[in-house]
C-alpha positions in Angstrom: 130.8 65.8 108.8 128.4 67.9 110.2 129.3 70.9 108.8 128.6 68.9 105.8 125.7 67.7 106.3 124.4 71.6 107.4 125.6 72.9 104.3 123.4 70.1 102.4 120.4 70.4 104.4 120.6 74.3 104.4 120.9 74.0 100.7 118.0 71.5 100.1 115.9 74.0 102.6 116.6 76.5 100.0 115.6 74.8 97.2 112.4 73.3 98.0 111.5 77.0 99.3 112.0 78.7 95.7 110.2 75.7 94.0 107.3 76.6 96.1 107.6 80.3 95.3 108.4 80.0 91.8 104.7 77.5 91.5 102.7 79.5 93.7 104.3 82.7 91.3 103.1 81.1 88.2 99.6 80.0 89.7 99.4 83.3 90.6 99.9 84.7 87.0 97.9 82.4 84.9 95.3 83.9 82.4 92.8 82.4 84.9 93.6 83.6 88.1 94.5 87.4 86.3 91.0 87.2 85.0 89.5 86.3 88.4 91.3 88.9 90.3 90.3 91.5 87.5 86.7 90.5 88.0 87.0 90.7 91.7 88.6 93.8 92.0 85.9 95.2 89.1 82.7 94.3 91.5 84.4 95.7 94.5 85.1 99.0 92.6 81.8 99.1 91.4 80.7 98.3 95.0 82.4 101.3 96.2 81.3 103.6 93.6 77.6 102.4 94.3 78.4 103.4 98.4 80.1 106.7 97.3 77.3 107.4 94.6 74.6 107.0 97.6 76.8 109.3 100.4 76.9 111.9 97.6 73.5 111.9 97.1 72.2 111.6 100.8 74.7 114.8 101.2 73.1 116.6 98.6 70.0 115.9 99.8 70.6 117.2 103.3 72.2 120.4 101.7 69.6 120.9 99.6 66.8 120.9 102.5 69.8 123.1 104.5 69.6 125.4 101.9 66.0 126.0 101.3 65.6 126.2 105.2 68.0 128.9 104.9 66.2 130.9 102.3 62.7 130.4 103.3 61.6 128.2 100.5 59.2 125.4 100.8 60.5 121.8 101.5 59.4 118.3 99.9 57.9 117.8 96.9 55.3 120.1 95.5 51.9 118.7 93.3 53.5 118.2 90.5 56.1 115.3 91.6 59.4 117.2 91.2 61.3 119.2 94.4 61.1 123.0 95.0 64.5 123.4 92.7 62.5 122.0 89.9 64.3 118.7 89.5 62.4 115.5 89.0 61.7 113.4 92.4 63.2 109.9 92.9 61.3 106.8 94.2 64.4 104.6 95.2 68.0 105.1 95.4 68.9 103.8 92.2 70.0 105.4 89.5 67.8 106.6 86.9 68.1 104.1 83.5 70.3 104.9 80.8 68.9 104.8 77.3 67.8 101.5 76.1 70.7 99.9 78.4 69.5 97.2 80.6 71.3 94.6 83.0 70.2 91.7 85.6 72.3 89.6 87.0 70.3 86.6 85.0 71.9 88.1 81.6 75.4 87.4 82.5 77.0 84.4 80.3 80.2 83.4 82.5 78.2 82.0 85.7 80.7 80.2 87.7 
């Protein structure tokens, strides 16, 4: 008697567990969920790339100063607004604007 009840309860528990797992998988693989996951990952990747680019720019500036010091070149910007190597001076950490491409947070159509 107890043996049958044990196997009955084991089967019922396994059935409930499998049903919950399948429902979660179906929900996770729905088109809306996949789109949201892709969007989150794209935003995270963009943020990481932005941080990487900022680190590279700061490393380049540091190395440029080290090379200028080692070569005895004047440091800083000259009167024309360029660096001693002839590169345009930058006012901010943001990259230069691309030709005709603008994007603001207000341009998004799919606000949530």
